C-alpha positions in Angstrom: 24.8 -18.6 9.4 28.3 -17.4 9.5 29.8 -16.2 12.8 27.2 -18.1 14.8 29.0 -17.3 18.0 27.6 -13.8 17.9 24.2 -14.5 16.4 22.8 -15.1 19.9 23.5 -14.2 23.5 22.4 -15.6 26.9 20.7 -13.3 29.4 19.2 -13.7 32.9 15.5 -13.2 33.0 12.7 -13.4 35.6 10.1 -15.8 34.3 6.6 -15.3 35.8 3.7 -17.6 35.0 0.3 -16.5 33.7 -1.2 -16.5 37.2 1.6 -14.4 38.7 2.0 -17.0 41.5 5.5 -18.1 40.6 8.6 -16.3 39.6 11.7 -18.2 38.5 15.1 -16.8 37.4 16.4 -18.5 34.3 18.7 -18.0 31.3 17.2 -17.0 28.0 18.6 -16.9 24.5 18.3 -13.6 22.6 18.9 -12.8 19.0 21.9 -10.5 18.7 21.5 -7.1 17.2 24.4 -4.9 16.3 25.0 -2.0 13.9 26.8 -2.6 10.6 28.2 0.3 8.7 28.8 -0.1 5.0 31.6 2.1 3.6 31.9 2.4 -0.2 34.4 4.0 -2.5 36.9 3.5 -5.4 40.3 1.8 -5.2 43.2 3.8 -4.0 44.5 5.4 -0.8 41.4 7.5 -0.3 39.1 6.6 2.6 35.8 4.9 1.7 32.8 7.0 2.7 30.0 5.7 5.0 26.9 4.9 2.9 24.6 3.0 5.2 24.1 1.8 8.8 21.8 -1.1 9.4 20.9 -2.9 12.6 21.5 -6.6 11.9 22.3 -10.0 13.4 26.0 -10.6 12.9 26.8 -13.2 10.4 27.0 -13.2 6.5 28.0 -9.6 6.7 29.8 -9.5 3.4 26.7 -11.0 1.7 24.6 -8.4 3.5 26.7 -5.6 2.1 26.8 -6.9 -1.4 23.0 -7.6 -1.4 22.3 -4.2 0.0 24.4 -2.4 -2.7 22.8 -4.5 -5.4 19.2 -4.1 -4.3 19.7 -0.3 -3.9 21.0 -0.1 -7.4 24.6 0.9 -6.5 26.0 -2.1 -8.2 24.5 -4.5 -10.8 26.6 -7.6 -10.1 29.2 -9.0 -7.7 31.9 -8.2 -10.3 31.3 -4.5 -9.7 33.0 -5.0 -6.4 36.8 -5.4 -6.3 37.0 -6.2 -2.6 34.7 -6.3 0.4 36.3 -6.6 3.8 35.0 -6.8 7.3 36.8 -4.4 9.5 36.7 -3.2 13.1 35.2 0.2 13.9 37.3 2.9 15.4 35.0 3.1 18.5 34.9 -0.7 19.0 38.3 -2.2 17.9 37.3 -5.7 19.0 33.9 -5.7 17.2 33.8 -6.1 13.5 30.9 -3.9 12.6 32.2 -2.2 9.4 32.3 -3.5 5.8 34.7 -1.7 3.6 33.7 -2.1 -0.1 36.0 -1.1 -3.0 34.1 -0.5 -6.2 35.4 -1.4 -9.7 36.6 1.5 -11.7 33.6 1.5 -14.1 31.1 1.8 -11.2 30.1 5.4 -10.4 30.3 6.2 -6.7 26.9 6.3 -4.9 25.3 9.5 -4.0 25.8 10.5 -0.4 23.5 13.5 -0.4 21.7 13.9 2.9 18.3 13.9 1.0 19.0 10.2 0.1 19.7 8.9 3.5 20.3 5.1 3.5 20.0 4.7 7.3 17.9 1.7 8.0 16.7 -0.1 11.1 15.6 -3.6 11.8 12.0 -2.5 12.0 11.7 -0.4 8.9 14.2 -0.5 6.1 12.6 2.5 4.3 12.9 4.9 7.2 14.9 8.0 6.6 14.6 8.2 2.8 13.3 11.4 1.4 10.4 9.7 -0.4 9.4 6.3 -1.8 10.5 7.6 -5.2 14.0 7.6 -3.9 13.9 3.8 -3.5 11.9 2.9 -6.6 14.9 1.7 -8.5 14.1 -0.1 -11.7 15.4 -3.6 -12.1 17.4 -4.6 -15.1 15.6 -7.9 -15.2 12.3 -8.8 -17.1 10.4 -10.4 -14.2 7.1 -10.1 -16.1 8.4 -12.5 -18.8 9.4 -15.3 -16.4 7.2 -18.3 -17.3 7.7 -20.2 -14.1 4.7 -22.0 -12.6 4.4 -23.2 -9.0 1.7 -25.5 -7.6 -0.4 -24.2 -4.8 0.3 -27.3 -2.8 4.1 -26.6 -3.2 3.6 -23.1 -1.9 1.5 -24.3 1.0 4.3 -26.6 2.2 7.1 -23.9 2.1 6.5 -22.2 5.5 7.0 -25.5 7.4 10.1 -26.2 5.3 11.5 -22.8 6.1 10.8 -23.1 9.8 12.4 -26.6 9.9 15.5 -25.2 8.3 15.9 -22.3 10.6 18.6 -22.8 13.2 18.5 -19.8 15.4 14.8 -19.1 15.5 14.0 -22.2 17.6 16.3 -20.9 20.3 15.4 -17.2 20.3 12.0 -16.8 18.5 13.4 -13.5 17.4 14.8 -13.9 13.9 13.2 -13.4 10.5 14.0 -15.8 7.7 14.3 -15.5 3.9 14.3 -18.7 1.9 15.1 -19.3 -1.7 13.2 -22.3 -3.2 12.9 -24.0 -6.6 9.4 -24.4 -8.2 9.4 -27.9 -6.8 9.7 -26.7 -3.3 13.4 -27.6 -2.7 15.3 -25.2 -0.4 18.3 -23.6 -2.2 19.5 -21.2 0.5 18.3 -19.6 3.7 19.4 -16.6 5.7 18.2 -15.2 9.0 18.4 -11.8 10.6 16.6 -9.6 13.2 15.5 -7.6 10.2 13.5 -9.0 7.3 15.2 -6.7 4.7 18.6 -7.8 6.0 17.7 -11.5 5.7 16.7 -10.8 2.1 19.9 -8.8 1.4 22.0 -11.6 2.8 20.3 -14.1 0.5 20.6 -11.9 -2.6 24.2 -11.1 -1.8 25.0 -14.8 -1.6 23.3 -15.4 -4.9 25.3 -12.5 -6.5 28.6 -13.8 -5.2 27.7 -17.3 -6.5 26.9 -15.8 -10.0 23.3 -17.0 -9.7 21.6 -13.7 -10.7 19.1 -13.2 -12.0 17.1 -15.6 -9.9 14.7 -16.6 -12.6 12.4 -19.5 -11.9 12.8 -19.3 -8.2 10.5 -18.5 -5.2 11.4 -16.2 -2.4 9.6 -16.8 0.9 9.8 -14.4 3.8 8.7 -14.7 7.3 6.4 -11.9 8.4 4.9 -9.4 6.0 5.8 -8.3 2.5 6.8 -4.7 2.4 7.5 -2.3 -0.5 11.2 -2.7 0.1 11.2 -6.5 0.1 9.3 -6.4 -3.2 11.8 -4.0 -4.6 14.7 -6.3 -3.5 13.0 -9.3 -5.1 12.6 -7.4 -8.3 16.2 -6.2 -8.3 17.3 -9.9 -8.1 15.0 -11.0 -10.9 12.7 -13.1 -8.7 9.3 -13.8 -10.3 7.4 -14.9 -7.1 7.5 -13.4 -3.6 5.5 -15.2 -0.9 5.0 -14.0 2.7 3.4 -15.7 5.7 1.7 -12.5 6.6 0.1 -9.5 4.8 1.6 -7.4 2.1 1.3 -3.6 2.1 -0.5 -1.7 -0.6 2.7 -0.3 -2.0 4.1 -3.9 -2.2 1.1 -5.0 -4.2 1.4 -1.9 -6.4 5.1 -2.5 -7.1 4.6 -6.2 -7.7 1.9 -5.5 -10.2 4.1 -3.0 -12.0 7.0 -5.5 -12.1 4.8 -8.4 -13.3 5.8 -10.3 -10.1 3.5 -12.8 -8.4 2.9 -11.7 -4.8 1.4 -14.2 -2.3 0.4 -13.3 1.2 -1.1 -14.9 4.2 0.6 -18.2 3.2 -0.7 -20.3 6.1 -1.6 -23.9 6.0 -3.5 -24.7 2.8 -4.7 -21.2 2.3 -3.1 -18.1 0.7 -4.0 -14.9 -1.0 -2.6 -14.1 -4.5 -2.5 -10.4 -5.1 -0.8 -10.1 -8.4 0.2 -12.2 -11.5 -1.9 -15.2 -10.3 -1.3 -17.1 -13.5 2.0 -18.5 -12.0 0.2 -20.3 -9.2 -1.4 -23.6 -10.3 -4.3 -25.2 -8.3 
């Protein structure tokens, strides 16, 4: 993860054992959480306008901004962005919590109408939007036509591989992870964040800047649950299979079914639930 120096912080805590008979002061490592404002606009002297604020773990901030703009349908490819620069905010000149994005001339500026509020938090990326219809952006990719097949044994091994690859979680226990895998179970890339949706945006932003989109023939594994928003982000990146170690929501299953995406939940040990497009998972 980029900017690892700010990904965690050490704090003094009072540790009490289960019986309450012993209290010890110690240092604990916490996952950092700071706001990131994404400003977007055309080239020229005009000031870019704030589009979104997300609470994130610092690191891979440019990828986060690109991934967010792509999965929200503001851009279709990294080439739609002329420059993306991490800047200091006016209220905190020593903290780089603003990404300034200059869009290419052919890209229409995003709507900033208050009814389409992009404000997100680490706990719920959909909060603040007028309705679910406002985020149901259609992907340009034919996910349903992706012929990839993945063995059930390969899927079962992915959570352990993801946990092994996580660098910050073992110290804090507080970060979600998103891992991109091949059908053979090889880890292609991993991103972490205090928010699940941010981890996915960081991963997709990296893929966009590496000219890897669409992510046909790949598997996205997320820690925690599979929400509507994560399913939408996977669809916008052209991913045919989304797996989660916990439960999906009803809207996630509905959207995956509509997209023709395979949705796997409760991926734990040798067991899993396949909610949609089960033909891609081979016993």
